[in-house]
C-alpha positions in Angstrom: -9.5 0.6 6.3 -10.5 3.7 8.3 -9.2 2.0 11.4 -5.2 3.3 11.7 -2.8 6.0 12.0 -2.3 8.9 9.2 1.2 8.9 8.2 0.6 12.1 6.3 3.6 14.9 4.4 3.4 18.3 6.0 3.3 21.2 3.4 7.0 22.1 3.0 9.5 19.1 4.3 9.8 15.5 4.8 7.8 15.0 8.0 4.7 13.2 9.1 1.9 13.9 11.0 -0.3 11.6 12.8 -3.6 11.7 11.7 -5.8 9.4 14.5 -9.4 9.5 14.7 -8.8 13.0 13.7 -6.6 13.8 16.1 -3.3 15.6 14.9 0.2 15.4 16.7 3.7 16.8 15.9 6.5 15.6 13.8 8.4 14.0 16.6 6.7 11.5 16.3 8.9 9.8 14.3 10.8 10.0 17.1 9.2 9.4 20.0 7.8 5.5 17.5 11.3 4.9 17.9 12.1 6.1 21.0 8.9 4.8 23.1 6.7 2.0 21.2 5.1 1.1 24.5 3.4 4.7 25.4 2.8 5.2 21.4 -1.1 5.3 20.8 -1.0 2.9 18.2 0.1 1.0 21.1 -2.8 2.4 23.8 -5.5 2.3 21.0 -4.5 -1.8 19.5 -5.2 -0.3 16.4 -3.5 -2.9 14.0 -2.3 -0.6 11.2 -1.3 3.3 9.4 -2.0 4.9 6.4 1.3 6.0 4.5 1.1 8.2 1.2 3.3 7.0 -2.0 5.8 9.8 -1.1 6.3 12.3 1.7 7.1 15.6 -0.6 8.6 13.3 -2.8 10.9 11.3 -0.5 10.4 7.5 -1.0 9.2 5.3 0.9 12.3 3.0 1.6 14.3 6.0 2.4 15.9 5.2 5.6 14.4 7.8 7.6 11.5 6.0 7.4 13.2 2.6 9.2 12.6 3.6 12.3 8.3 2.9 11.4 8.7 -0.5 10.0 10.9 -1.6 13.2 8.1 -1.0 15.1 5.0 -2.1 12.5 7.3 -5.4 12.1 7.8 -5.5 15.6 4.1 -6.0 16.2 3.2 -7.5 12.2 1.2 -4.3 11.8 -0.2 -3.6 8.4 1.0 -0.7 6.3 -1.8 0.6 4.1 -0.3 2.6 0.9 -1.9 5.7 -0.7 -0.9 7.8 -3.8 -0.6 11.2 -3.0 0.9 14.7 -5.1 3.7 11.7 -7.4 7.1 12.8 -8.6 6.8 14.6 -11.6 3.5 15.5 -11.2 3.8 19.3 -13.0 4.0 16.8 -16.1 0.0 15.9 -15.3 -1.5 19.6 -14.2 -4.0 18.8 -16.9 -7.2 16.8 -17.4 -7.3 14.6 -13.7 -4.0 13.5 -14.9 -2.1 13.2 -12.0 -5.0 11.2 -9.9 -5.9 9.2 -13.1 -2.9 8.3 -14.4 -0.2 10.0 -11.7 -1.2 8.2 -8.8 -0.9 4.5 -9.9 1.8 4.7 -11.0 3.6 6.0 -8.1 1.8 3.2 -6.4 3.5 1.2 -8.5 6.6 2.6 -7.7 6.4 2.9 -3.7 6.3 -1.0 -4.3 9.0 -1.3 -6.7 11.4 0.5 -4.6 10.6 -0.8 -1.0 11.4 -3.9 -2.6 14.6 -3.5 -4.7 15.5 -1.8 -1.8 14.9 -4.1 0.6 12.8 -2.8 2.6 9.9 -5.7 2.8 12.5 -8.6 2.8 14.2 -6.8 6.0 10.8 -6.5 8.2 8.9 -9.6 7.7 6.0 -9.5 9.5 4.5 -6.0 7.7 2.1 -6.7 5.5 2.3 -3.9 3.0 -1.4 -2.9 1.0 -1.2 -1.2 -1.5 -4.3 0.9 -3.4 -6.1 1.5 -6.7 -5.4 -2.4 -7.5 -2.0 -1.8 -6.6 -0.9 0.2 -9.5 -0.3 -1.4 -12.6 2.2 -4.2 -10.7 0.1 -7.2 -11.1 1.3 -6.2 -15.0 4.1 -5.4 -14.1 5.5 -7.7 -11.7 7.1 -9.8 -15.4 9.3 -6.6 -16.3 10.4 -6.4 -12.7 11.5 -9.8 -12.3 13.2 -9.6 -15.9 15.5 -7.1 -14.1 15.9 -8.0 -10.8 17.9 -11.4 -13.6 18.9 -8.4 -15.9 20.8 -6.0 -13.8 23.3 -6.6 -10.7 22.1 -3.7 -8.3 18.1 -5.6 -8.3 20.3 -8.0 -6.3 21.7 -6.2 -3.7 19.2 -6.0 -1.1 16.7 -9.0 -1.7 17.2 -12.6 -2.9 14.3 -14.1 -4.4 12.2 -12.2 -8.3 10.2 -9.2 -7.1 7.3 -10.7 -8.0 7.8 -13.7 -5.1 7.6 -10.4 -2.6 4.5 -8.1 -4.2 2.7 -11.9 -3.9 2.9 -12.9 -0.3 4.3 -9.4 0.9 0.8 -7.6 -0.7 -2.6 -7.4 -0.9 -4.4 -4.7 -3.7 -7.7 -3.5 -3.1 -10.2 -3.1 -5.9 -10.1 -0.1 -6.5 -10.1 -1.1 -10.7 -13.8 -1.5 -12.0 -12.8 -3.6 -14.7 -13.2 -6.8 -14.0 -10.6 -8.3 -16.3 -8.5 -6.5 -14.4 -9.0 -8.2 -11.0 -9.1 -11.2 -13.4 -5.6 -10.3 -13.7 -4.3 -9.2 -10.4 -6.2 -12.2 -8.6 -4.6 -14.8 -11.0 -1.4 -12.8 -9.8 -1.5 -12.6 -6.2 -5.0 -15.0 -5.3 -7.9 -14.2 -4.5 -6.8 -14.2 -0.5 -4.6 -11.3 -1.4 -7.8 -9.1 -2.7 -9.9 -6.2 -1.1 -12.2 -4.5 -1.2 -12.5 -1.4 -1.7 -15.0 1.2 -4.2 -12.7 4.6 -3.6 -16.3 6.2 -2.4 -16.9 8.4 -1.8 -13.5 10.0 -4.7 -15.7 11.6 -7.8 -14.3 8.1 -9.5 -15.7 6.0 -6.8 -18.3 4.2 -6.6 -19.7 0.8 -3.2 -22.4 0.1 -6.7 -19.6 0.3 -10.0 -17.2 -2.2 -7.0 -19.5 -4.5 -6.5 -20.8 -5.4 -9.8 -17.2 -5.5 -11.0 -16.8 -8.1 -8.4 -20.1 -9.9 -9.6 -18.7 -10.2 -13.8 -15.3 -11.5 -11.8 -17.4 -14.1 -11.0 -15.1 -15.5 -8.6 -15.9 -19.1 -6.5 -18.3 -18.9 -3.8 -15.7 -19.0 -0.7 -13.8 -16.5 -2.8 -16.2 -14.1 -3.2 -17.0 -13.7 0.5 -12.9 -13.9 1.3 -12.6 -10.5 -0.7 -15.9 -8.8 0.1 -14.9 -8.9 4.2 -13.4 -12.5 5.0 -9.5 -10.8 4.0 -9.9 -8.0 5.7 -11.4 -9.6 8.9 -8.6 -11.3 8.7 -6.5 -8.9 8.7 -7.9 -6.3 11.4 -8.0 -9.9 13.2 -11.5 -9.0 13.7 
């Protein structure tokens, strides 16, 4: 997923900077993107998507100040790849590497659930959302989100369908979880056509061999395995 625009939180504010092939651009990018989408380098380079952090200095991705980005992404039919950053409540995760081991996964889950409940996913139907680390806890918790939809009026305020339906047909999931049983749950939840091979390499706990081993243990049908290992990503990237 290196092809794209990385929207990165700056140190002291909720404004983003942009990294296009390691060239950094100023915070005014959001306004330029909203006002002159035909002139920004996303269009000129023909890139197919962007990477977003799961929050921007504590501001949720569902916040309306980011909607100009989604309007342009929706117009282009782009994908947005969500990768976690320092999660909300990170002060409770200072020991035992709890931030990347636990916090990252739940910040991704929180971002996805908030985007769905806030109606962002429904409002911008041409965006394909991609979640890292097998979607955090999304495949495991989707049923609970649906219960919230039926139980709480606020959870139906901006959406017309149960959350799991959006999470199945509008999100894709990378395979950065090397437990074949977890991969099987995600494949049962969203379908093999929604999984993208991912290794987390070169992170300390990433591994290309373990990624391949876990997919072999999953034993998907040959066509599904080929799709997960590259076909789905090629389709997403328009290759």
